[in-house]
C-alpha positions in Angstrom: -18.1 1.1 8.2 -18.2 1.1 4.4 -16.8 3.3 1.7 -20.0 5.1 1.1 -20.2 6.2 4.7 -16.6 7.3 4.6 -17.4 9.5 1.6 -20.0 11.3 3.8 -17.1 12.7 6.0 -16.3 16.3 5.4 -13.8 16.8 2.5 -11.3 18.4 4.8 -11.1 15.2 6.9 -10.7 13.0 3.8 -7.9 15.3 2.6 -6.3 15.2 6.1 -6.4 11.4 6.0 -4.7 11.4 2.6 -2.0 13.8 3.8 -1.5 11.7 6.9 -1.0 8.5 4.8 1.5 10.3 2.6 3.4 11.7 5.6 3.5 8.1 7.1 5.0 6.8 3.9 7.6 9.6 3.9 8.6 9.1 7.5 8.8 5.3 7.3 10.6 5.4 4.0 13.2 7.7 5.5 14.1 5.5 8.5 17.8 4.5 8.1 18.6 0.9 7.5 20.5 0.7 10.8 17.2 0.0 12.7 17.2 -3.6 11.3 17.9 -6.2 14.0 21.2 -7.9 13.4 20.0 -11.5 13.9 16.6 -11.1 12.2 17.5 -12.9 9.0 14.7 -13.7 6.5 11.9 -13.0 8.9 12.8 -9.3 9.0 12.7 -9.1 5.2 9.3 -10.9 5.2 7.7 -8.6 7.8 9.2 -5.4 6.6 8.0 -6.1 3.1 4.6 -7.2 4.4 4.1 -3.8 6.1 4.1 -2.2 2.7 0.7 -3.8 1.9 -1.4 -2.4 4.7 0.4 1.0 4.5 -0.3 1.3 0.7 -3.9 -0.1 1.2 -4.4 3.0 3.4 -2.7 5.2 0.8 -4.9 3.9 -1.9 -8.1 4.2 0.2 -7.2 7.7 1.4 -6.5 8.8 -2.2 -9.8 7.4 -3.3 -11.6 9.2 -0.5 -9.7 12.4 -1.4 -10.9 12.1 -5.0 -14.5 11.9 -3.8 -17.3 10.4 -5.8 -18.2 11.2 -9.4 -20.2 9.6 -12.1 -17.1 7.6 -13.3 -16.2 5.4 -10.3 -14.0 3.0 -12.3 -11.8 6.0 -13.4 -11.5 7.1 -9.7 -10.5 3.6 -8.6 -7.9 3.3 -11.3 -6.5 6.8 -10.6 -6.2 6.0 -6.9 -4.2 2.8 -7.6 -2.0 4.5 -10.2 -1.4 7.5 -8.0 -0.5 5.2 -5.0 1.9 3.4 -7.3 3.5 6.7 -8.3 3.9 7.5 -4.5 5.5 4.0 -4.2 8.1 4.9 -6.9 8.9 8.1 -5.1 9.2 6.2 -1.9 11.6 3.7 -3.4 13.7 6.6 -4.8 13.6 8.2 -1.3 14.7 4.8 0.3 17.5 4.5 -2.3 18.9 7.8 -1.0 18.6 6.9 2.7 21.6 5.4 4.4 21.7 1.6 4.6 18.4 1.3 2.6 17.8 0.3 -1.0 15.1 0.5 -3.7 13.4 -2.8 -4.5 11.0 -4.0 -7.2 9.7 -6.4 -4.5 8.7 -3.5 -2.4 7.1 -1.7 -5.3 5.1 -4.9 -6.1 3.9 -4.9 -2.4 3.0 -1.2 -2.7 0.9 -1.9 -5.9 -0.8 -4.9 -4.4 -1.6 -3.1 -1.2 -3.1 -0.1 -3.1 -5.1 -2.4 -5.2 -6.4 -4.3 -2.2 -7.3 -1.1 -0.4 -9.3 0.2 -3.3 -10.9 -3.2 -4.1 -12.0 -3.7 -0.5 -13.6 -0.2 -0.6 -15.4 -1.4 -3.7 -16.6 -4.6 -2.0 -17.7 -2.7 1.1 -20.5 -1.0 -0.8 -22.6 -4.2 -0.8 -24.7 -5.2 2.3 -23.0 -7.8 4.5 -19.9 -7.5 2.5 -17.6 -9.2 5.0 -19.9 -12.3 5.0 -20.4 -12.4 1.2 -16.8 -11.8 0.3 -15.0 -13.7 3.1 -13.5 -16.3 0.7 -12.3 -13.6 -1.6 -10.8 -11.5 1.2 -9.1 -14.6 2.6 -7.7 -15.3 -0.9 -6.4 -11.7 -1.2 -4.7 -12.0 2.2 -3.2 -15.4 1.3 -1.9 -14.0 -1.9 -0.3 -11.1 -0.1 1.3 -13.4 2.4 2.7 -15.6 -0.3 4.0 -12.6 -2.3 6.1 -11.6 0.7 7.8 -14.9 0.9 9.5 -14.2 -2.5 11.8 -11.4 -1.4 13.0 -13.5 1.5 14.5 -16.0 -0.9 15.0 -14.1 -4.1 17.9 -11.8 -4.8 17.5 -8.1 -4.1 16.1 -6.5 -7.3 16.6 -2.7 -7.3 14.5 -0.4 -9.6 16.2 -0.4 -13.0 16.5 3.3 -13.4 18.3 3.6 -10.0 21.2 1.3 -10.8 
């Protein structure tokens, strides 16, 4: 399946996918911090931060699909990433107000990276045999995402500056 075929879906389905992604962000962002296993240590931080990337890849892609296609594709792609980043900021504010949760620049970075990857993969999928032709690039993007998630496991918690 590629991005062009997804654009052929009825607009109502594309909007429903976008709404579903936003509801998933809201529900997952509102989980209280007490669900964290007591003996998980740094591994929990790594995997919980990693989950931001595929979630926001879905948000970015669903926003892109909701926008539809126009003559200015680059503007649509940028809007989808920026809008997903705005959703990420709202999610961090939501998490800040949830018990035993906090806001984090690391999470916001994962959100932005995930949204970028979702939109970029949609762009790559428009070429024939895109998985074969872009396997090295996709592997690099995955490796970069995995490496990014190592940082919060060792670095100090960095809340969003305007929420301090």
